[in-house]
N, CA, C and O atoms as CSV, one atom per row, in Angstrom:
chain,resi,resn,atom,element,x,y,z
A,1,UNK,N,N,0.847,-1.174,0.000
A,1,UNK,CA,C,0.000,0.000,0.000
A,1,UNK,C,C,0.888,1.231,0.000
A,1,UNK,O,O,1.838,1.296,0.781
A,2,UNK,N,N,0.609,2.210,-0.853
A,2,UNK,CA,C,1.454,3.399,-0.924
A,2,UNK,C,C,1.075,4.381,0.171
A,2,UNK,O,O,-0.057,4.395,0.656
A,3,UNK,N,N,2.057,5.211,0.552
A,3,UNK,CA,C,1.813,6.205,1.582
A,3,UNK,C,C,1.073,7.390,0.994
A,3,UNK,O,O,1.190,7.671,-0.199
A,4,UNK,N,N,0.309,8.090,1.829
A,4,UNK,CA,C,-0.367,9.298,1.378
A,4,UNK,C,C,-1.645,8.991,0.628
A,4,UNK,O,O,-2.013,7.839,0.399
A,5,UNK,N,N,-2.285,10.048,0.268
A,5,UNK,CA,C,-3.558,9.968,-0.441
A,5,UNK,C,C,-3.308,10.317,-1.894
A,5,UNK,O,O,-2.532,11.225,-2.194
A,6,UNK,N,N,-3.947,9.618,-2.778
A,6,UNK,CA,C,-3.863,9.958,-4.187
A,6,UNK,C,C,-5.184,10.561,-4.616
A,6,UNK,O,O,-6.251,10.010,-4.347
A,7,UNK,N,N,-5.103,11.681,-5.275
A,7,UNK,CA,C,-6.284,12.293,-5.858
A,7,UNK,C,C,-6.101,12.302,-7.359
A,7,UNK,O,O,-4.984,12.471,-7.849
A,8,UNK,N,N,-7.157,12.126,-8.074
A,8,UNK,CA,C,-7.080,12.120,-9.528
A,8,UNK,C,C,-7.628,13.424,-10.058
A,8,UNK,O,O,-8.736,13.833,-9.711
A,9,UNK,N,N,-6.836,14.085,-10.913
A,9,UNK,CA,C,-7.307,15.297,-11.555
A,9,UNK,C,C,-8.380,14.893,-12.555
A,9,UNK,O,O,-8.202,13.922,-13.290
A,10,UNK,N,N,-9.479,15.614,-12.594
A,10,UNK,CA,C,-10.666,15.216,-13.335
A,10,UNK,C,C,-10.419,14.941,-14.809
A,10,UNK,O,O,-10.844,13.897,-15.302
A,11,UNK,N,N,-9.758,15.820,-15.525
A,11,UNK,CA,C,-9.709,15.696,-16.980
A,11,UNK,C,C,-8.495,14.939,-17.498
A,11,UNK,O,O,-8.600,14.220,-18.491
A,12,UNK,N,N,-7.343,15.086,-16.845
A,12,UNK,CA,C,-6.143,14.496,-17.416
A,12,UNK,C,C,-5.813,13.124,-16.872
A,12,UNK,O,O,-5.025,12.395,-17.473
A,13,UNK,N,N,-6.404,12.755,-15.740
A,13,UNK,CA,C,-6.091,11.472,-15.156
A,13,UNK,C,C,-4.779,11.475,-14.386
A,13,UNK,O,O,-4.322,10.423,-13.939
A,14,UNK,N,N,-4.162,12.656,-14.222
A,14,UNK,CA,C,-2.924,12.767,-13.470
A,14,UNK,C,C,-3.191,12.455,-12.010
A,14,UNK,O,O,-4.180,12.915,-11.440
A,15,UNK,N,N,-2.300,11.665,-11.400
A,15,UNK,CA,C,-2.464,11.320,-9.984
A,15,UNK,C,C,-1.561,12.218,-9.158
A,15,UNK,O,O,-0.411,12.469,-9.519
A,16,UNK,N,N,-2.097,12.696,-8.046
A,16,UNK,CA,C,-1.342,13.562,-7.158
A,16,UNK,C,C,-1.136,12.877,-5.820
A,16,UNK,O,O,-2.075,12.317,-5.255
A,17,UNK,N,N,0.059,12.918,-5.321
A,17,UNK,CA,C,0.395,12.430,-3.987
A,17,UNK,C,C,0.356,13.649,-3.079
A,17,UNK,O,O,1.378,14.305,-2.879
A,18,UNK,N,N,-0.812,13.958,-2.529
A,18,UNK,CA,C,-1.025,15.234,-1.853
A,18,UNK,C,C,-0.244,15.397,-0.551
A,18,UNK,O,O,-0.099,16.526,-0.081
A,19,UNK,N,N,0.257,14.341,0.042
A,19,UNK,CA,C,1.041,14.485,1.258
A,19,UNK,C,C,2.536,14.642,0.972
A,19,UNK,O,O,3.315,14.843,1.903
A,20,UNK,N,N,2.947,14.557,-0.279
A,20,UNK,CA,C,4.336,14.769,-0.635
A,20,UNK,C,C,4.600,16.260,-0.779
A,20,UNK,O,O,3.759,16.992,-1.301
A,21,UNK,N,N,5.744,16.708,-0.329
A,21,UNK,CA,C,6.048,18.140,-0.340
A,21,UNK,C,C,6.166,18.721,-1.743
A,21,UNK,O,O,6.007,19.930,-1.912
A,22,UNK,N,N,6.438,17.911,-2.738
A,22,UNK,CA,C,6.576,18.434,-4.098
A,22,UNK,C,C,5.284,18.338,-4.911
A,22,UNK,O,O,5.301,18.565,-6.121
A,23,UNK,N,N,4.182,18.011,-4.273
A,23,UNK,CA,C,2.898,17.895,-4.966
A,23,UNK,C,C,2.380,19.295,-5.335
A,23,UNK,O,O,2.276,20.157,-4.463
A,24,UNK,N,N,2.057,19.531,-6.610
A,24,UNK,CA,C,1.558,20.850,-7.011
A,24,UNK,C,C,0.236,21.217,-6.351
A,24,UNK,O,O,-0.053,22.403,-6.188
A,25,UNK,N,N,-0.563,20.247,-5.971
A,25,UNK,CA,C,-1.830,20.551,-5.304
A,25,UNK,C,C,-1.596,21.186,-3.937
A,25,UNK,O,O,-2.422,21.970,-3.469
A,26,UNK,N,N,-0.485,20.855,-3.297
A,26,UNK,CA,C,-0.177,21.441,-1.987
A,26,UNK,C,C,0.027,22.935,-2.081
A,26,UNK,O,O,-0.410,23.680,-1.204
A,27,UNK,N,N,0.687,23.383,-3.137
A,27,UNK,CA,C,0.898,24.825,-3.311
A,27,UNK,C,C,-0.431,25.550,-3.428
A,27,UNK,O,O,-0.622,26.608,-2.828
A,28,UNK,N,N,-1.348,24.985,-4.198
A,28,UNK,CA,C,-2.666,25.612,-4.372
A,28,UNK,C,C,-3.400,25.653,-3.033
A,28,UNK,O,O,-3.985,26.677,-2.679
A,29,UNK,N,N,-3.374,24.557,-2.294
A,29,UNK,CA,C,-4.022,24.524,-0.978
A,29,UNK,C,C,-3.390,25.564,-0.054
A,29,UNK,O,O,-4.102,26.256,0.673
A,30,UNK,N,N,-2.067,25.682,-0.074
A,30,UNK,CA,C,-1.397,26.680,0.760
A,30,UNK,C,C,-1.838,28.091,0.398
A,30,UNK,O,O,-2.043,28.919,1.286
A,31,UNK,N,N,-1.987,28.375,-0.885
A,31,UNK,CA,C,-2.402,29.713,-1.324
A,31,UNK,C,C,-3.860,29.989,-0.956
A,31,UNK,O,O,-4.201,31.085,-0.513
A,32,UNK,N,N,-4.706,28.990,-1.145
A,32,UNK,CA,C,-6.129,29.157,-0.840
A,32,UNK,C,C,-6.338,29.353,0.654
A,32,UNK,O,O,-7.141,30.190,1.069
A,33,UNK,N,N,-5.622,28.588,1.455
A,33,UNK,CA,C,-5.846,28.638,2.903
A,33,UNK,C,C,-4.923,29.606,3.622
A,33,UNK,O,O,-4.903,29.640,4.853
A,34,UNK,N,N,-4.166,30.387,2.881
A,34,UNK,CA,C,-3.332,31.401,3.525
A,34,UNK,C,C,-4.238,32.421,4.211
A,34,UNK,O,O,-5.434,32.496,3.929
A,35,UNK,N,N,-3.661,33.190,5.097
A,35,UNK,CA,C,-4.442,34.173,5.849
A,35,UNK,C,C,-5.288,35.044,4.926
A,35,UNK,O,O,-6.454,35.304,5.223
A,36,UNK,N,N,-4.722,35.495,3.822
A,36,UNK,CA,C,-5.441,36.421,2.949
A,36,UNK,C,C,-6.094,35.745,1.764
A,36,UNK,O,O,-7.045,36.294,1.207
A,37,UNK,N,N,-5.625,34.572,1.353
A,37,UNK,CA,C,-6.208,33.869,0.207
A,37,UNK,C,C,-7.677,33.565,0.404
A,37,UNK,O,O,-8.479,33.730,-0.516
A,38,UNK,N,N,-8.034,33.126,1.592
A,38,UNK,CA,C,-9.435,32.822,1.908
A,38,UNK,C,C,-10.290,34.067,1.712
A,38,UNK,O,O,-11.354,34.009,1.095
A,39,UNK,N,N,-9.818,35.193,2.243
A,39,UNK,CA,C,-10.619,36.431,2.185
A,39,UNK,C,C,-10.743,36.958,0.765
A,39,UNK,O,O,-11.784,37.504,0.400
A,40,UNK,N,N,-9.698,36.804,-0.044
A,40,UNK,CA,C,-9.777,37.232,-1.447
A,40,UNK,C,C,-10.828,36.409,-2.180
A,40,UNK,O,O,-11.654,36.964,-2.905
A,41,UNK,N,N,-10.806,35.094,-1.999
A,41,UNK,CA,C,-11.781,34.233,-2.677
A,41,UNK,C,C,-13.204,34.546,-2.226
A,41,UNK,O,O,-14.121,34.564,-3.047
A,42,UNK,N,N,-13.396,34.793,-0.941
A,42,UNK,CA,C,-14.732,35.116,-0.445
A,42,UNK,C,C,-15.181,36.488,-0.958
A,42,UNK,O,O,-16.343,36.660,-1.324
A,43,UNK,N,N,-14.276,37.456,-0.985
A,43,UNK,CA,C,-14.630,38.802,-1.463
A,43,UNK,C,C,-15.043,38.788,-2.934
A,43,UNK,O,O,-15.892,39.577,-3.348
A,44,UNK,N,N,-14.446,37.899,-3.719
A,44,UNK,CA,C,-14.725,37.844,-5.163
A,44,UNK,C,C,-15.839,36.861,-5.514
A,44,UNK,O,O,-16.115,36.656,-6.696
A,45,UNK,N,N,-16.484,36.251,-4.529
A,45,UNK,CA,C,-17.434,35.168,-4.798
A,45,UNK,C,C,-18.600,35.564,-5.682
A,45,UNK,O,O,-19.070,34.736,-6.462
A,46,UNK,N,N,-19.085,36.784,-5.598
A,46,UNK,CA,C,-20.268,37.175,-6.370
A,46,UNK,C,C,-20.022,38.318,-7.331
A,46,UNK,O,O,-20.949,38.776,-7.998
A,47,UNK,N,N,-18.794,38.782,-7.412
A,47,UNK,CA,C,-18.548,39.969,-8.213
A,47,UNK,C,C,-17.093,40.047,-8.645
A,47,UNK,O,O,-16.237,39.329,-8.128
A,48,UNK,N,N,-16.833,40.912,-9.582
A,48,UNK,CA,C,-15.458,41.227,-9.924
A,48,UNK,C,C,-15.150,42.581,-9.287
A,48,UNK,O,O,-16.020,43.448,-9.203
A,49,UNK,N,N,-13.917,42.752,-8.845
A,49,UNK,CA,C,-13.541,43.974,-8.149
A,49,UNK,C,C,-12.199,44.482,-8.649
A,49,UNK,O,O,-11.338,43.712,-9.074
A,50,UNK,N,N,-12.045,45.795,-8.585
A,50,UNK,CA,C,-10.742,46.390,-8.883
A,50,UNK,C,C,-9.871,46.263,-7.644
A,50,UNK,O,O,-10.365,46.010,-6.545
A,51,UNK,N,N,-8.575,46.440,-7.834
A,51,UNK,CA,C,-7.617,46.240,-6.757
A,51,UNK,C,C,-7.985,47.051,-5.523
A,51,UNK,O,O,-8.027,46.508,-4.419
A,52,UNK,N,N,-8.251,48.341,-5.694
A,52,UNK,CA,C,-8.540,49.190,-4.532
A,52,UNK,C,C,-9.855,48.785,-3.859
A,52,UNK,O,O,-9.998,48.942,-2.646
A,53,UNK,N,N,-10.824,48.262,-4.637
A,53,UNK,CA,C,-12.079,47.797,-4.040
A,53,UNK,C,C,-11.837,46.560,-3.177
A,53,UNK,O,O,-12.409,46.424,-2.095
A,54,UNK,N,N,-10.992,45.674,-3.663
A,54,UNK,CA,C,-10.624,44.500,-2.872
A,54,UNK,C,C,-9.910,44.925,-1.596
A,54,UNK,O,O,-10.224,44.446,-0.506
A,55,UNK,N,N,-8.953,45.824,-1.741
A,55,UNK,CA,C,-8.204,46.296,-0.575
A,55,UNK,C,C,-9.142,46.902,0.470
A,55,UNK,O,O,-9.007,46.633,1.664
A,56,UNK,N,N,-10.086,47.713,0.017
A,56,UNK,CA,C,-11.021,48.361,0.938
A,56,UNK,C,C,-12.021,47.374,1.549
A,56,UNK,O,O,-12.486,47.587,2.669
A,57,UNK,N,N,-12.354,46.304,0.834
A,57,UNK,CA,C,-13.350,45.357,1.352
A,57,UNK,C,C,-12.745,44.359,2.333
A,57,UNK,O,O,-13.462,43.810,3.171
A,58,UNK,N,N,-11.442,44.114,2.243
A,58,UNK,CA,C,-10.775,43.173,3.146
A,58,UNK,C,C,-10.017,44.000,4.180
A,58,UNK,O,O,-8.857,44.357,3.973
A,59,UNK,N,N,-10.662,44.292,5.261
A,59,UNK,CA,C,-10.072,45.154,6.292
A,59,UNK,C,C,-8.828,44.513,6.887
A,59,UNK,O,O,-8.815,43.324,7.205
A,60,UNK,N,N,-7.791,45.315,7.031
A,60,UNK,CA,C,-6.557,44.852,7.660
A,60,UNK,C,C,-5.501,44.348,6.695
A,60,UNK,O,O,-4.376,44.074,7.114
A,61,UNK,N,N,-5.826,44.217,5.420
A,61,UNK,CA,C,-4.836,43.725,4.454
A,61,UNK,C,C,-4.043,44.910,3.897
A,61,UNK,O,O,-4.610,45.954,3.577
A,62,UNK,N,N,-2.758,44.736,3.789
A,62,UNK,CA,C,-1.920,45.770,3.183
A,62,UNK,C,C,-1.910,45.575,1.673
A,62,UNK,O,O,-2.243,44.498,1.177
A,63,UNK,N,N,-1.529,46.615,0.951
A,63,UNK,CA,C,-1.439,46.492,-0.508
A,63,UNK,C,C,-0.436,45.418,-0.901
A,63,UNK,O,O,-0.659,44.673,-1.855
A,64,UNK,N,N,0.675,45.337,-0.162
A,64,UNK,CA,C,1.704,44.338,-0.455
A,64,UNK,C,C,1.141,42.922,-0.305
A,64,UNK,O,O,1.343,42.080,-1.180
A,65,UNK,N,N,0.440,42.659,0.794
A,65,UNK,CA,C,-0.099,41.315,1.030
A,65,UNK,C,C,-1.213,40.983,0.035
A,65,UNK,O,O,-1.326,39.841,-0.411
A,66,UNK,N,N,-2.031,41.972,-0.311
A,66,UNK,CA,C,-3.072,41.741,-1.310
A,66,UNK,C,C,-2.446,41.405,-2.648
A,66,UNK,O,O,-2.881,40.472,-3.323
A,67,UNK,N,N,-1.431,42.154,-3.036
A,67,UNK,CA,C,-0.752,41.891,-4.316
A,67,UNK,C,C,-0.150,40.489,-4.328
A,67,UNK,O,O,-0.239,39.786,-5.334
A,68,UNK,N,N,0.462,40.078,-3.217
A,68,UNK,CA,C,1.057,38.737,-3.151
A,68,UNK,C,C,-0.013,37.652,-3.234
A,68,UNK,O,O,0.151,36.666,-3.953
A,69,UNK,N,N,-1.100,37.836,-2.503
A,69,UNK,CA,C,-2.181,36.835,-2.525
A,69,UNK,C,C,-2.779,36.739,-3.917
A,69,UNK,O,O,-2.998,35.639,-4.425
A,70,UNK,N,N,-3.044,37.878,-4.536
A,70,UNK,CA,C,-3.621,37.873,-5.884
A,70,UNK,C,C,-2.679,37.230,-6.892
A,70,UNK,O,O,-3.113,36.455,-7.744
A,71,UNK,N,N,-1.406,37.544,-6.799
A,71,UNK,CA,C,-0.423,36.966,-7.729
A,71,UNK,C,C,-0.438,35.438,-7.636
A,71,UNK,O,O,-0.434,34.753,-8.659
A,72,UNK,N,N,-0.456,34.908,-6.420
A,72,UNK,CA,C,-0.454,33.448,-6.237
A,72,UNK,C,C,-1.754,32.833,-6.749
A,72,UNK,O,O,-1.725,31.796,-7.411
A,73,UNK,N,N,-2.895,33.460,-6.452
A,73,UNK,CA,C,-4.194,32.908,-6.868
A,73,UNK,C,C,-4.376,32.987,-8.381
A,73,UNK,O,O,-4.995,32.105,-8.977
A,74,UNK,N,N,-3.843,34.032,-9.003
A,74,UNK,CA,C,-3.884,34.127,-10.469
A,74,UNK,C,C,-3.015,33.033,-11.069
A,74,UNK,O,O,-3.425,32.356,-12.012
A,75,UNK,N,N,-1.819,32.859,-10.524
A,75,UNK,CA,C,-0.903,31.824,-11.029
A,75,UNK,C,C,-1.515,30.429,-10.889
A,75,UNK,O,O,-1.297,29.568,-11.741
A,76,UNK,N,N,-2.271,30.207,-9.827
A,76,UNK,CA,C,-2.905,28.903,-9.600
A,76,UNK,C,C,-4.150,28.696,-10.455
A,76,UNK,O,O,-4.690,27.590,-10.489
A,77,UNK,N,N,-4.618,29.737,-11.147
A,77,UNK,CA,C,-5.798,29.599,-11.994
A,77,UNK,C,C,-7.116,29.766,-11.264
A,77,UNK,O,O,-8.165,29.403,-11.796
A,78,UNK,N,N,-7.083,30.311,-10.048
A,78,UNK,CA,C,-8.300,30.522,-9.276
A,78,UNK,C,C,-8.919,31.891,-9.534
A,78,UNK,O,O,-10.134,32.064,-9.441
A,79,UNK,N,N,-8.078,32.847,-9.854
A,79,UNK,CA,C,-8.507,34.231,-10.069
A,79,UNK,C,C,-8.014,34.674,-11.436
A,79,UNK,O,O,-6.898,34.348,-11.842
A,80,UNK,N,N,-8.868,35.431,-12.152
A,80,UNK,CA,C,-8.421,36.028,-13.407
A,80,UNK,C,C,-8.107,37.498,-13.154
A,80,UNK,O,O,-8.602,38.095,-12.199
A,81,UNK,N,N,-7.284,38.068,-14.016
A,81,UNK,CA,C,-6.837,39.453,-13.895
A,81,UNK,C,C,-6.984,40.119,-15.247
A,81,UNK,O,O,-6.497,39.607,-16.255
A,82,UNK,N,N,-7.661,41.275,-15.271
A,82,UNK,CA,C,-7.839,42.025,-16.520
A,82,UNK,C,C,-7.272,43.431,-16.318
A,82,UNK,O,O,-7.628,44.123,-15.364
A,83,UNK,N,N,-6.388,43.842,-17.226
A,83,UNK,CA,C,-5.783,45.169,-17.170
A,83,UNK,C,C,-6.333,45.993,-18.317
A,83,UNK,O,O,-6.228,45.607,-19.481
A,84,UNK,N,N,-6.923,47.132,-17.979
A,84,UNK,CA,C,-7.423,48.053,-18.996
A,84,UNK,C,C,-6.351,49.101,-19.262
A,84,UNK,O,O,-5.826,49.707,-18.328
A,85,UNK,N,N,-6.025,49.316,-20.534
A,85,UNK,CA,C,-4.916,50.212,-20.866
A,85,UNK,C,C,-5.288,51.694,-20.713
A,85,UNK,O,O,-5.435,52.418,-21.698
A,86,UNK,N,N,-5.432,52.115,-19.482
A,86,UNK,CA,C,-5.701,53.519,-19.190
A,86,UNK,C,C,-4.527,54.063,-18.401
A,86,UNK,O,O,-3.601,53.323,-18.068
A,87,UNK,N,N,-4.559,55.339,-18.103
A,87,UNK,CA,C,-3.512,55.924,-17.287
A,87,UNK,C,C,-4.130,56.476,-16.033
A,87,UNK,O,O,-4.879,57.449,-16.125
A,88,UNK,N,N,-3.874,55.931,-14.875
A,88,UNK,CA,C,-3.118,54.695,-14.637
A,88,UNK,C,C,-3.933,53.478,-15.044
A,88,UNK,O,O,-5.151,53.573,-15.196
A,89,UNK,N,N,-3.276,52.332,-15.224
A,89,UNK,CA,C,-4.003,51.128,-15.635
A,89,UNK,C,C,-5.059,50.741,-14.605
A,89,UNK,O,O,-4.827,50.839,-13.400
A,90,UNK,N,N,-6.204,50.306,-15.081
A,90,UNK,CA,C,-7.259,49.802,-14.204
A,90,UNK,C,C,-7.189,48.279,-14.232
A,90,UNK,O,O,-7.300,47.658,-15.289
A,91,UNK,N,N,-7.003,47.693,-13.058
A,91,UNK,CA,C,-6.856,46.241,-12.954
A,91,UNK,C,C,-8.069,45.690,-12.206
A,91,UNK,O,O,-8.388,46.129,-11.101
A,92,UNK,N,N,-8.733,44.727,-12.828
A,92,UNK,CA,C,-9.929,44.107,-12.263
A,92,UNK,C,C,-9.660,42.626,-12.049
A,92,UNK,O,O,-8.961,41.991,-12.838
A,93,UNK,N,N,-10.223,42.080,-10.971
A,93,UNK,CA,C,-10.045,40.670,-10.630
A,93,UNK,C,C,-11.403,40.001,-10.468
A,93,UNK,O,O,-12.381,40.638,-10.077
A,94,UNK,N,N,-11.449,38.716,-10.772
A,94,UNK,CA,C,-12.657,37.912,-10.582
A,94,UNK,C,C,-12.265,36.455,-10.445
A,94,UNK,O,O,-11.108,36.089,-10.653
A,95,UNK,N,N,-13.229,35.632,-10.095
A,95,UNK,CA,C,-12.960,34.205,-9.925
A,95,UNK,C,C,-13.148,33.456,-11.242
A,95,UNK,O,O,-14.105,33.697,-11.979
A,96,UNK,N,N,-12.231,32.559,-11.518
A,96,UNK,CA,C,-12.383,31.632,-12.637
A,96,UNK,C,C,-13.397,30.574,-12.214
A,96,UNK,O,O,-13.862,30.576,-11.075
A,97,UNK,N,N,-13.733,29.682,-13.120
A,97,UNK,CA,C,-14.631,28.580,-12.762
A,97,UNK,C,C,-14.014,27.739,-11.644
A,97,UNK,O,O,-14.709,27.328,-10.715
A,98,UNK,N,N,-12.727,27.492,-11.737
A,98,UNK,CA,C,-12.003,26.758,-10.697
A,98,UNK,C,C,-12.085,27.520,-9.370
A,98,UNK,O,O,-12.317,26.919,-8.321
A,99,UNK,N,N,-11.897,28.826,-9.418
A,99,UNK,CA,C,-11.986,29.645,-8.218
A,99,UNK,C,C,-13.373,29.626,-7.601
A,99,UNK,O,O,-13.513,29.628,-6.378
A,100,UNK,N,N,-14.403,29.608,-8.445
A,100,UNK,CA,C,-15.778,29.505,-7.937
A,100,UNK,C,C,-15.969,28.171,-7.218
A,100,UNK,O,O,-16.562,28.115,-6.141
A,101,UNK,N,N,-15.458,27.099,-7.828
A,101,UNK,CA,C,-15.592,25.767,-7.225
A,101,UNK,C,C,-14.890,25.690,-5.871
A,101,UNK,O,O,-15.413,25.100,-4.925
A,102,UNK,N,N,-13.715,26.283,-5.786
A,102,UNK,CA,C,-12.953,26.252,-4.537
A,102,UNK,C,C,-13.543,27.224,-3.513
A,102,UNK,O,O,-13.574,26.925,-2.320
A,103,UNK,N,N,-14.006,28.374,-3.973
A,103,UNK,CA,C,-14.532,29.395,-3.072
A,103,UNK,C,C,-15.873,29.062,-2.457
A,103,UNK,O,O,-16.187,29.541,-1.367
A,104,UNK,N,N,-16.669,28.250,-3.132
A,104,UNK,CA,C,-18.007,27.924,-2.626
A,104,UNK,C,C,-17.976,27.265,-1.246
A,104,UNK,O,O,-18.691,27.715,-0.351
A,105,UNK,N,N,-17.172,26.216,-1.040
A,105,UNK,CA,C,-17.146,25.634,0.311
A,105,UNK,C,C,-16.553,26.580,1.354
A,105,UNK,O,O,-16.904,26.495,2.531
A,106,UNK,N,N,-15.664,27.476,0.941
A,106,UNK,CA,C,-15.131,28.459,1.893
A,106,UNK,C,C,-16.231,29.400,2.357
A,106,UNK,O,O,-16.318,29.737,3.538
A,107,UNK,N,N,-17.068,29.821,1.416
A,107,UNK,CA,C,-18.194,30.689,1.756
A,107,UNK,C,C,-19.174,29.945,2.656
A,107,UNK,O,O,-19.680,30.515,3.623
A,108,UNK,N,N,-19.446,28.681,2.349
A,108,UNK,CA,C,-20.327,27.866,3.197
A,108,UNK,C,C,-19.759,27.746,4.613
A,108,UNK,O,O,-20.496,27.844,5.594
A,109,UNK,N,N,-18.447,27.535,4.713
A,109,UNK,CA,C,-17.800,27.428,6.017
A,109,UNK,C,C,-17.947,28.732,6.790
A,109,UNK,O,O,-18.294,28.721,7.971
A,110,UNK,N,N,-17.687,29.842,6.135
A,110,UNK,CA,C,-17.822,31.146,6.792
A,110,UNK,C,C,-19.256,31.371,7.253
A,110,UNK,O,O,-19.480,31.862,8.359
A,111,UNK,N,N,-20.226,31.017,6.417
A,111,UNK,CA,C,-21.632,31.162,6.788
A,111,UNK,C,C,-21.960,30.319,8.020
A,111,UNK,O,O,-22.651,30.787,8.926
A,112,UNK,N,N,-21.470,29.084,8.058
A,112,UNK,CA,C,-21.736,28.215,9.219
A,112,UNK,C,C,-21.119,28.781,10.490
A,112,UNK,O,O,-21.737,28.751,11.554
A,113,UNK,N,N,-19.915,29.290,10.377
A,113,UNK,CA,C,-19.246,29.860,11.545
A,113,UNK,C,C,-20.006,31.080,12.054
A,113,UNK,O,O,-20.272,31.189,13.251
A,114,UNK,N,N,-20.357,31.993,11.157
A,114,UNK,CA,C,-21.015,33.223,11.600
A,114,UNK,C,C,-22.427,32.962,12.125
A,114,UNK,O,O,-22.906,33.698,12.988
A,115,UNK,N,N,-23.096,31.932,11.623
A,115,UNK,CA,C,-24.433,31.596,12.120
A,115,UNK,C,C,-24.383,31.052,13.538
A,115,UNK,O,O,-25.333,31.232,14.301
A,116,UNK,N,N,-23.294,30.392,13.904
A,116,UNK,CA,C,-23.219,29.740,15.209
A,116,UNK,C,C,-22.483,30.555,16.270
A,116,UNK,O,O,-22.493,30.188,17.445
A,117,UNK,N,N,-21.858,31.635,15.879
A,117,UNK,CA,C,-21.165,32.473,16.858
A,117,UNK,C,C,-22.185,33.153,17.755
A,117,UNK,O,O,-23.206,33.649,17.280
A,118,UNK,N,N,-21.909,33.175,19.049
A,118,UNK,CA,C,-22.830,33.911,19.918
A,118,UNK,C,C,-22.712,35.410,19.634
A,118,UNK,O,O,-21.638,35.907,19.296
A,119,UNK,N,N,-23.815,36.108,19.773
A,119,UNK,CA,C,-23.757,37.554,19.589
A,119,UNK,C,C,-23.000,38.147,20.765
A,119,UNK,O,O,-22.921,37.537,21.831
A,120,UNK,N,N,-22.455,39.313,20.573
A,120,UNK,CA,C,-21.662,39.943,21.634
A,120,UNK,C,C,-22.528,40.144,22.854
A,120,UNK,O,O,-23.670,40.592,22.759
A,121,UNK,N,N,-21.978,39.811,23.990
A,121,UNK,CA,C,-22.729,39.923,25.237
A,121,UNK,C,C,-23.329,38.600,25.676
A,121,UNK,O,O,-23.640,38.429,26.855
A,122,UNK,N,N,-23.501,37.642,24.740
A,122,UNK,CA,C,-24.044,36.324,25.108
A,122,UNK,C,C,-22.896,35.446,25.603
A,122,UNK,O,O,-21.734,35.668,25.264
A,123,UNK,N,N,-23.238,34.470,26.389
A,123,UNK,CA,C,-22.214,33.524,26.847
A,123,UNK,C,C,-22.637,32.122,26.572
A,123,UNK,O,O,-21.905,31.184,26.886
């Protein structure tokens, strides 16, 4: 019996050893579950946003951290990036189909957590 879990990629039949450190799926999971990756995916779940709109909607994120999170999520194919050739350039972000698939359970998780949290003052 081999060690670790094998997952099969839907279309290509490629097998991934997800517990191995060199597995490409691990990088995507790390980016999605990073402190800011989760919030970017949730913020983009129903709309496309420009960089400054994302920054303003995710309280506490710096421009540097937002740029890093977006760069990783775009590279992973979860987020798309569109640059309009204006001065200054207008950059808009949205979720790809893959990003929608990954973001949906994150949104469900957030909804479950917020529904069960006691309101302030309750014990």
